[in-house]
C-alpha positions in Angstrom: 86.9 8.3 -18.7 84.6 6.0 -16.8 81.3 7.4 -15.6 80.5 6.6 -11.9 77.4 4.5 -11.4 74.3 6.2 -10.1 74.1 5.5 -6.3 71.4 3.1 -5.4 69.4 2.9 -2.1 72.0 0.7 -0.5 74.8 3.1 -1.4 72.8 6.0 0.1 72.0 4.0 3.2 75.7 3.2 3.7 76.6 6.9 3.4 73.9 7.8 5.9 75.3 5.3 8.3 78.7 6.9 8.0 77.2 10.3 8.8 75.3 8.8 11.8 78.5 7.2 13.2 80.5 10.3 12.8 77.8 12.5 14.3 77.5 10.3 17.3 81.2 10.0 17.7 81.5 13.9 17.7 78.3 14.2 19.7 76.8 16.7 17.4 73.4 17.2 15.9 72.9 17.3 12.1 70.7 19.7 10.0 69.9 19.8 6.3 68.8 22.6 4.1 67.6 21.2 0.7 66.2 22.6 -2.5 66.6 20.3 -5.5 66.6 17.1 -3.4 63.3 17.9 -1.8 64.1 16.5 1.6 65.8 13.3 0.3 68.9 13.9 2.4 66.9 14.2 5.5 64.8 11.2 4.6 67.9 9.1 4.0 69.3 10.1 7.4 66.1 9.7 9.4 65.4 6.3 7.8 68.1 5.0 10.2 66.6 3.8 13.6 67.8 6.1 16.4 68.3 9.1 14.2 66.6 11.4 16.8 69.7 11.1 18.8 71.8 13.0 16.2 69.4 14.5 13.6 68.2 18.0 14.6 66.2 19.4 11.6 65.6 19.4 7.9 64.3 22.3 5.8 63.1 22.0 2.2 63.1 25.5 0.6 62.4 25.7 -3.1 61.2 29.2 -3.5 63.1 32.4 -2.9 60.7 33.4 -0.1 61.1 30.1 1.6 64.9 30.4 1.4 64.7 33.9 3.0 62.1 33.0 5.7 63.4 29.6 6.7 67.1 29.9 6.3 67.8 33.7 6.3 69.1 33.9 2.7 69.5 37.6 1.9 67.0 38.6 -0.9 69.8 40.6 -2.6 71.9 37.4 -2.9 69.0 35.7 -4.6 68.4 38.7 -6.9 72.1 39.0 -7.8 73.2 35.4 -8.1 70.0 33.3 -8.2 69.0 30.3 -6.1 71.6 28.0 -7.8 74.9 29.7 -6.7 77.8 29.4 -4.3 76.6 32.5 -2.4 73.1 31.2 -1.9 74.2 27.7 -0.8 76.7 29.2 1.7 73.9 31.4 3.2 71.6 28.4 3.2 74.0 26.2 5.2 74.9 29.1 7.6 71.2 29.8 8.1 70.5 26.1 8.9 73.2 26.1 11.6 72.1 29.5 13.1 68.4 28.6 13.2 68.4 25.0 14.1 71.0 24.5 16.7 72.9 21.6 15.0 76.6 21.2 15.2 77.0 20.5 11.4 74.8 21.2 8.4 74.6 20.5 4.7 72.8 22.5 2.1 72.0 21.8 -1.6 70.6 23.9 -4.4 70.6 22.9 -8.0 68.8 22.2 -11.3 67.7 18.6 -11.3 65.7 18.9 -14.6 64.3 17.9 -16.9 63.8 21.7 -17.5 65.0 24.8 -15.8 68.6 24.7 -17.1 70.3 27.6 -18.9 73.5 27.8 -20.9 75.2 29.2 -17.8 73.5 26.7 -15.4 72.6 23.6 -17.3 70.5 20.7 -15.8 72.7 18.8 -13.4 74.3 22.0 -12.0 74.3 21.6 -8.2 76.0 23.5 -5.4 76.5 21.7 -2.1 77.7 23.5 1.1 78.8 22.3 4.4 79.5 24.0 7.7 80.4 23.0 11.3 79.4 25.2 14.2 82.3 27.6 14.8 83.8 26.9 11.4 83.6 28.4 8.0 81.0 27.5 5.4 82.4 26.0 2.2 80.8 24.8 -1.0 81.6 22.7 -4.1 80.1 22.9 -7.5 78.9 19.7 -9.2 77.8 18.9 -12.7 75.9 15.7 -12.5 74.7 13.7 -15.6 71.4 11.8 -16.1 67.8 12.4 -15.6 66.1 14.0 -12.6 66.4 11.0 -10.4 70.0 10.4 -11.3 70.9 14.1 -10.6 69.1 13.9 -7.2 70.7 10.6 -6.2 74.1 11.9 -7.0 73.5 15.0 -5.1 72.3 13.1 -2.0 75.4 10.9 -2.2 77.8 13.8 -2.6 76.1 15.7 0.2 76.4 12.8 2.6 79.9 11.9 1.7 81.0 15.5 2.3 79.1 15.6 5.6 81.1 12.6 6.8 84.3 14.4 5.8 83.2 17.5 7.6 82.3 15.6 10.7 85.6 13.7 10.8 87.7 16.9 10.0 
């Protein structure tokens, strides 16, 4: 089985352009809620000139308290399932839409490494969630390979690709 190459800056820029085109076509604003990517998705999107016309807000929330305060994640969800879980990412993406007035949002939470992994959630485990205003949140589990940078690049690429699908759907 061939391993996909790690996305480079040009790949990420192209994916961001696709999100920008789709957001402008649908006339919606975009929001991001990020943990393991540390704002990289928002940076990639706002690197594009004119992004203020379609980019609403980006939140970086690493700690439980930040996820609760900035995105409305329920403390019981974090206690029960942890930060890296389907339940948490669904609450993160829903909170981003509710709090920041965008038409579509993406959220990511995961373990980029090099430490922090467990047998149940090894390094490279990432949940990505998407939601359109008026729609249902959905999430996908990924297991990315490589070092911290590789995991984060793959997460950014998957988040942007999924956002394009969400916008066109």
